[in-house]
N, C-alpha and C positions, 0 to 999 in steps of 0.2 A: 039720388038725394043731392038737394042742393046744400053745399059745405058753407054758403055764404063767404066765399072767399074773393069775389069780384073787387077788383079795386084795391085789395090789400098789398102791400109791399112786403114781398118775400126775398129772403138773402139766403141763398144756398152754397155752401163753401165746398169744394171739391166736385161742382157741379156739373164738369163735362163729360162725365163718364159714370159707367155703374150706377150704384145707388142714388148718387147726388143728382145725375143727369135725368134719372126716372122720376125723382121728386120734384125738380125742376119743370119738368114736363107735366107732371100732373098738376102742379100749381098754376101754371100759364094755363092749362086747359079748363080750370076751373075760374078762370078770371082775374088771378092775381097779376100784379107787375112783379116780374122776376128779376132778379140781379143774381147772376151766378158769378162766382168768383172761383178760379183754378189758376194752377202754373203755366200751362202750356197756352200760348195764344192761338195755335193753330187747331187744337182740341176744342177750345173755346168758340173759335170760329164755326166750326163744324156742329157745335152743339146749337148755337144759337140759331143757325140756318135750319137747322132739323126741326127745332123745337117750333120756330115761327112759321115754318111751312105746314106741319101737322096739327098745329093747335090755333092758327091765325092770331097769334099773339108773340111777339119776338121779344125775347129778354134782353135785357141789358147785360153786359159781361165786362168783368174786369181781370187783369192778370194779378193775382195775389198769391204770395207764398205765405201761408198762415203762420209758418214758423219765424216771420221776419216781422217785428213788431212795427217797423216802418210802414210796411205793407199793410198791415193791420189799420194804423192810423190813417194812412192814405184811401183805404177802404171807407172807412168811418167819415171822412170829410167829405168824401164823394156821396155818400148817401146823404149827410145832412144836406149838402148843398143842392142835390138833385130832388130830393123827396121831403127833406125835413122831419121824417119819422120813418121808422119801421113798424111794421106789425107782427112780422113773423121772421126770426131767425132758426136756421137749421143747419147747426154745426156737424158737418157731414166728413170733412176732410179728414182723412187718417190713413194708416197704414199698419202693418205689422211686420215684425222680424221672428223668423221660426227657425231658430238656432240653437243648438247644445248651450247650456249655461256657459261652461267655460270658453266657448267660441264668440260670444257677444263682446263686442269691442265698446268702449268708451263712447265712441262717435253714436254707436247704434243705439245705445243706451238713453243718451242725451237727446237726440233725434226722435225716438219713439216717445218719450213724454213730450217732447216740443210739438210735435205734429197731433199727438191724440189729445192729452190733458190740458198742456199749456196754452194750446191753440183755442180750446172751448172756453178756458177761464178767460183769457185776455179779449178775446172777440165780444164775448157777451159783456163783459166790463165796460167796454167801449160803446156797446149798442143799448144796453139797458137804461142809461139815462135818456135817450130818445124815446123808448118805451114809456118810460114813466111820465114824461112830460106829455106824452100823446093819450095818456090814460090807460095804458096796458098792452098785452102783447102776448106772444107765445113763443118760447125757445123749445126746440126739438135737438137734443143731442143724439148722435149715432155712436153707438159703442161697439162692441163685438162679443160672442160667446166666450171668447177666451177670458174675459172679466169673470165668469164663472167655472170655467172647467179648463184642464189643461188641454194643450194641443200635442202630447208628447206621441212618438217623436216626431220632428227633431226639437222640440221645446217652444214655451211660449212665456219663459221667465221675463223677458224683456217688453213683449207686448201685453200680457195678463196685466200687470200692476197698472200699466197705463189706463187701459180700458176699464179696469175696477174703480180707478180714481174718477173716472167719468159718471159712473152710477153714483158714488158717494157725493161729487159736487152737484148733480141733478136734485138730489134730495134736499141737500143743504140750501141751495139756492132757491129752489122752489119754496121751501119754510120762509126765506128770508124776503122773497119778492112778492108773496101772497097778498100783504096789504095793498100793494100797487097794481093788484090785478094782473099781474103777469104769471102765466104758468109755464113751469119748466119739467119736461119729460124726456125720457131717453128710450131709443129703440136699440134693442140688442138683437142683432142678426146672427143668425146661425150660418150655416154654409152657403154662400150666395155664388151663383155660376157666374163668374165674369173672367174673361180671358187673360186680363192684365193681373189679377190677384192669383189666378191659377198659376199662372205661369211663375209668379214669383216665389209662391210654394215649392213649385217642382225644382227650380233652380237652387234654392236654399236647401232642400232635401237631398238632391243629387250632388251638391257640390262640384268637384272637378269633372265627374262622371256625367255631366247633364248632357243629355241628347234631345233636342228638342222635338224631333219627330217622333223617337220613341215614347217621351213624354205625352205628346198631344194623342198617342193611340191608348196609353195609359189612361188618359183622363177621360176620353170618351167612353171607354169601358167602364170606368168608376161610376161615372155620370149615371150611364145607361141602367147599371145592375144594381149600384149601392145606395139610392135614393130614399127618400126623397129629398134633393136638392132644391133651395129656393131660388127665384130670381129677384133682380133689382125691382121690378115694377110691385112685386107682393109686399116686399119693405116699404115702398114710397106710398103704397095706400095707407100703410100704418102712420107713416110720417104725418101723411095729409089729413088724416083724422085727428091727430094730437095736436096739431097746428090749428085745427079749426075750432069755431065755438061748440059743435057737435060733441067735444071733449071737455066740455066747461068743468066737469066734476072730476076730471083726472089732472092730478097735478103731484109731482114729485114721484112719478113713478117709472119704473124701468122694465118695459114689457119686452119680453123675450120673443123672438118670430125665428122659429126654427122648424115648425113643422113636426115638433117632438122628434126629432132625428137627432141624437145623441152622438153619431159617429164623427170620427175626426177625420177630415180630408188627407192632412199630414200623416195619421196613422195609416189609413189606407194605402197611401203611397207607399209606405215603407213594408206593409204586410204584403203587397202585391208583388215586389222584386222578388 
């Protein structure tokens, strides 16, 4: 199916790894001009090279920390100067903190809101004027299943409310921007098998007793026996659909992409110990 994305300008935050990388790869393969924004320059270079080699369309890249307003302003200025408009914004950058409530620090709480909800709000606010001037566009926010359910143990009191805010933000923004022909939707992934995210969960779950070798073996066993778990490419396919005009009648939606698997990886970690 032709998603009619050839020539579209698409920006993907957190696009050097995981879901963001898969979304950037899919967009490039469909003919879009992709701009990847992420924090680590080395990861960006690897992503750009791999996508260019595999799709024939090399993305542009920019080192951006989405929690820093100055970086968001710098990204917006670059996009205006380089392209003059944006057709697609994928607000993918984000992370989670999975700790008992009483152990969450103020810094973790503030960072969780900054990298998840605040970043989506702030970057959208900067990009939308370009979309309005260009006659429309599509914004796809990426949240997480903790927006709907807990991840106890060890806990999602820090992350869950930030992810839930993304869902409400999506619905409200879609309603407000409808007259400007800008659609806003949200993808809500379940447990997606990415090494970096799993290692973070394992470290926070184990605390001082973290053993990387034992954690890796337990992870392999859980993934093998307790699925279905998703992968980044499956989530990226949903992002691609929502970004395209094939989803022209989908607006303000938050789509749960979890294979109907309601198990929590962090719960399984604790149960298997």
